[in-house]
DRENPA-3360 file (N, C-alpha, C; in nm, 2 decimals, always signed):
BEGIN
1 = MKDETLLT = -0.74/-1.24/-0.93/-0.61/-1.26/-0.86/-0.64/-1.28/-0.71 ~ -0.58/-1.39/-0.65/-0.60/-1.42/-0.51/-0.54/-1.31/-0.42 ~ -0.59/-1.29/-0.30/-0.54/-1.19/-0.21/-0.39/-1.20/-0.18 ~ -0.34/-1.32/-0.16/-0.20/-1.33/-0.13/-0.11/-1.29/-0.25 ~ -0.16/-1.33/-0.37/-0.08/-1.29/-0.49/-0.09/-1.14/-0.52 ~ -0.21/-1.08/-0.49/-0.22/-0.94/-0.51/-0.14/-0.86/-0.40 ~ -0.14/-0.91/-0.28/-0.06/-0.85/-0.18/+0.09/-0.85/-0.21 ~ +0.14/-0.96/-0.26/+0.28/-0.97/-0.31/+0.31/-0.87/-0.42;
9 = ALEETARK = +0.21/-0.86/-0.51/+0.23/-0.76/-0.62/+0.23/-0.62/-0.57 ~ +0.15/-0.59/-0.48/+0.14/-0.45/-0.42/+0.27/-0.42/-0.34 ~ +0.32/-0.52/-0.27/+0.44/-0.50/-0.19/+0.56/-0.48/-0.29 ~ +0.56/-0.55/-0.40/+0.66/-0.53/-0.51/+0.65/-0.39/-0.57 ~ +0.53/-0.35/-0.59/+0.50/-0.21/-0.64/+0.56/-0.11/-0.55 ~ +0.54/-0.12/-0.42/+0.60/-0.03/-0.32/+0.75/-0.03/-0.34 ~ +0.81/-0.15/-0.35/+0.96/-0.16/-0.36/+1.00/-0.08/-0.49 ~ +0.93/-0.11/-0.60/+0.97/-0.04/-0.73/+0.95/+0.11/-0.72;
17 = LSIQLDYD = +0.87/+0.16/-0.63/+0.85/+0.30/-0.61/+0.94/+0.36/-0.50 ~ +1.04/+0.27/-0.46/+1.14/+0.31/-0.36/+1.07/+0.35/-0.23 ~ +0.96/+0.28/-0.19/+0.89/+0.30/-0.06/+0.93/+0.18/+0.03 ~ +0.98/+0.22/+0.14/+1.02/+0.11/+0.24/+0.89/+0.07/+0.31 ~ +0.85/-0.06/+0.30/+0.73/-0.11/+0.36/+0.76/-0.20/+0.48 ~ +0.69/-0.17/+0.59/+0.71/-0.24/+0.71/+0.58/-0.28/+0.77 ~ +0.57/-0.39/+0.84/+0.45/-0.43/+0.91/+0.48/-0.42/+1.06 ~ +0.39/-0.36/+1.14/+0.42/-0.34/+1.28/+0.28/-0.34/+1.35;
25 = DLKRGAVD = +0.29/-0.35/+1.48/+0.17/-0.34/+1.57/+0.13/-0.20/+1.58 ~ +0.03/-0.16/+1.51/-0.02/-0.02/+1.51/-0.15/+0.00/+1.59 ~ -0.17/-0.10/+1.68/-0.29/-0.09/+1.76/-0.25/-0.08/+1.91 ~ -0.13/-0.03/+1.94/-0.08/-0.02/+2.08/-0.12/+0.11/+2.14 ~ -0.16/+0.11/+2.27/-0.18/+0.23/+2.34/-0.28/+0.32/+2.27 ~ -0.24/+0.45/+2.26/-0.32/+0.55/+2.20/-0.32/+0.54/+2.04 ~ -0.23/+0.46/+1.99/-0.23/+0.45/+1.84/-0.33/+0.34/+1.80 ~ -0.41/+0.38/+1.70/-0.51/+0.29/+1.65/-0.52/+0.32/+1.50;
33 = SQGGLFTL = -0.43/+0.26/+1.42/-0.42/+0.28/+1.28/-0.40/+0.15/+1.20 ~ -0.46/+0.15/+1.08/-0.43/+0.03/+1.00/-0.31/+0.05/+0.91 ~ -0.27/+0.18/+0.89/-0.15/+0.20/+0.81/-0.14/+0.34/+0.77 ~ -0.02/+0.38/+0.72/+0.00/+0.51/+0.67/+0.13/+0.53/+0.59 ~ +0.14/+0.64/+0.52/+0.25/+0.67/+0.44/+0.31/+0.80/+0.49 ~ +0.45/+0.80/+0.50/+0.51/+0.92/+0.55/+0.65/+0.93/+0.49 ~ +0.72/+1.04/+0.51/+0.86/+1.06/+0.47/+0.94/+1.08/+0.59 ~ +1.05/+1.00/+0.61/+1.14/+1.01/+0.72/+1.28/+1.03/+0.67;
41 = KGEKRMLV = +1.34/+1.14/+0.70/+1.48/+1.17/+0.65/+1.49/+1.16/+0.50 ~ +1.39/+1.20/+0.43/+1.39/+1.20/+0.28/+1.35/+1.07/+0.22 ~ +1.32/+0.97/+0.30/+1.28/+0.84/+0.25/+1.14/+0.81/+0.27 ~ +1.07/+0.77/+0.16/+0.93/+0.74/+0.17/+0.91/+0.60/+0.25 ~ +0.82/+0.60/+0.34/+0.80/+0.48/+0.42/+0.65/+0.45/+0.44 ~ +0.62/+0.33/+0.45/+0.48/+0.29/+0.47/+0.48/+0.19/+0.58 ~ +0.39/+0.21/+0.68/+0.37/+0.12/+0.79/+0.23/+0.06/+0.78 ~ +0.21/-0.07/+0.79/+0.08/-0.13/+0.79/+0.07/-0.22/+0.91;
49 = HKGLSPRE = -0.05/-0.22/+0.97/-0.07/-0.30/+1.09/-0.05/-0.45/+1.06 ~ +0.04/-0.52/+1.14/+0.07/-0.66/+1.11/-0.04/-0.75/+1.14 ~ -0.14/-0.71/+1.21/-0.25/-0.80/+1.25/-0.36/-0.81/+1.15 ~ -0.35/-0.74/+1.04/-0.45/-0.74/+0.93/-0.45/-0.87/+0.85 ~ -0.56/-0.91/+0.80/-0.57/-1.02/+0.71/-0.51/-0.98/+0.58 ~ -0.47/-1.08/+0.49/-0.42/-1.04/+0.36/-0.52/-0.95/+0.28 ~ -0.65/-0.98/+0.29/-0.75/-0.89/+0.22/-0.74/-0.75/+0.27 ~ -0.73/-0.73/+0.40/-0.73/-0.60/+0.46/-0.60/-0.53/+0.43;
57 = RVRVLTEL = -0.49/-0.61/+0.42/-0.36/-0.55/+0.38/-0.36/-0.50/+0.24 ~ -0.43/-0.58/+0.15/-0.45/-0.54/+0.01/-0.52/-0.40/+0.01 ~ -0.63/-0.39/+0.08/-0.71/-0.27/+0.09/-0.63/-0.15/+0.13 ~ -0.55/-0.17/+0.24/-0.47/-0.06/+0.29/-0.36/-0.02/+0.19 ~ -0.29/-0.12/+0.14/-0.18/-0.09/+0.04/-0.24/-0.02/-0.08 ~ -0.36/-0.07/-0.13/-0.42/-0.01/-0.24/-0.45/+0.14/-0.22 ~ -0.51/+0.17/-0.10/-0.53/+0.31/-0.07/-0.41/+0.39/-0.06 ~ -0.30/+0.34/+0.00/-0.18/+0.42/+0.02/-0.10/+0.43/-0.12;
65 = LSVQDIER = -0.10/+0.33/-0.20/-0.03/+0.34/-0.32/-0.10/+0.41/-0.43 ~ -0.23/+0.42/-0.42/-0.31/+0.49/-0.52/-0.28/+0.64/-0.54 ~ -0.21/+0.70/-0.44/-0.18/+0.84/-0.45/-0.04/+0.86/-0.51 ~ +0.03/+0.75/-0.54/+0.17/+0.76/-0.60/+0.16/+0.76/-0.75 ~ +0.27/+0.81/-0.81/+0.28/+0.82/-0.95/+0.34/+0.68/-1.00 ~ +0.25/+0.60/-1.06/+0.29/+0.47/-1.10/+0.32/+0.46/-1.25 ~ +0.32/+0.57/-1.32/+0.34/+0.57/-1.46/+0.49/+0.52/-1.49 ~ +0.58/+0.55/-1.41/+0.72/+0.52/-1.44/+0.77/+0.38/-1.40;
73 = VHIPIEVR = +0.68/+0.30/-1.35/+0.72/+0.16/-1.31/+0.63/+0.06/-1.38 ~ +0.69/-0.06/-1.41/+0.62/-0.17/-1.47/+0.56/-0.25/-1.36 ~ +0.42/-0.26/-1.36/+0.35/-0.34/-1.27/+0.24/-0.42/-1.34 ~ +0.20/-0.53/-1.28/+0.09/-0.61/-1.35/-0.03/-0.52/-1.38 ~ -0.10/-0.55/-1.49/-0.21/-0.48/-1.53/-0.32/-0.48/-1.42 ~ -0.34/-0.59/-1.35/-0.44/-0.60/-1.25/-0.41/-0.50/-1.14 ~ -0.29/-0.49/-1.10/-0.25/-0.39/-1.00/-0.27/-0.25/-1.04 ~ -0.23/-0.22/-1.17/-0.24/-0.09/-1.22/-0.39/-0.05/-1.22;
81 = ELLEGERE = -0.48/-0.14/-1.27/-0.62/-0.11/-1.27/-0.68/-0.09/-1.13 ~ -0.63/-0.17/-1.04/-0.68/-0.16/-0.90/-0.64/-0.02/-0.84 ~ -0.52/+0.02/-0.86/-0.47/+0.15/-0.81/-0.54/+0.27/-0.88 ~ -0.56/+0.26/-1.01/-0.62/+0.36/-1.09/-0.77/+0.37/-1.05 ~ -0.83/+0.26/-1.02/-0.97/+0.25/-0.98/-0.99/+0.32/-0.84 ~ -0.90/+0.29/-0.75/-0.90/+0.35/-0.62/-0.88/+0.50/-0.63 ~ -0.79/+0.54/-0.71/-0.76/+0.69/-0.74/-0.89/+0.76/-0.78 ~ -0.96/+0.70/-0.88/-1.08/+0.76/-0.93/-1.19/+0.76/-0.82;
89 = KSRQ = -1.20/+0.66/-0.74/-1.30/+0.65/-0.63/-1.27/+0.76/-0.53 ~ -1.15/+0.79/-0.50/-1.12/+0.89/-0.40/-1.14/+1.03/-0.45 ~ -1.14/+1.05/-0.58/-1.17/+1.18/-0.64/-1.32/+1.22/-0.63 ~ -1.40/+1.12/-0.62/-1.55/+1.14/-0.62/-1.60/+1.19/-0.48;
% end
């Protein structure tokens, strides 16, 4: 699956998990992050640095979404395998 297609599928997965996804400049001043997941007023939110390439965005979204419960949502098998692989990798 191409990076752009995978990125779109990961963004859709976040939406299906009711996670608000935004891209912003996260490299300003003292902030130097590629992305993160947090809860604000009871709503799950994800911020990803807007200056990342599609491949880097895929990597960040994969890391952030791999800790979510994806069992209750329908997602493409390639995305499911990618997220489960990342989950296993982080356990080691």
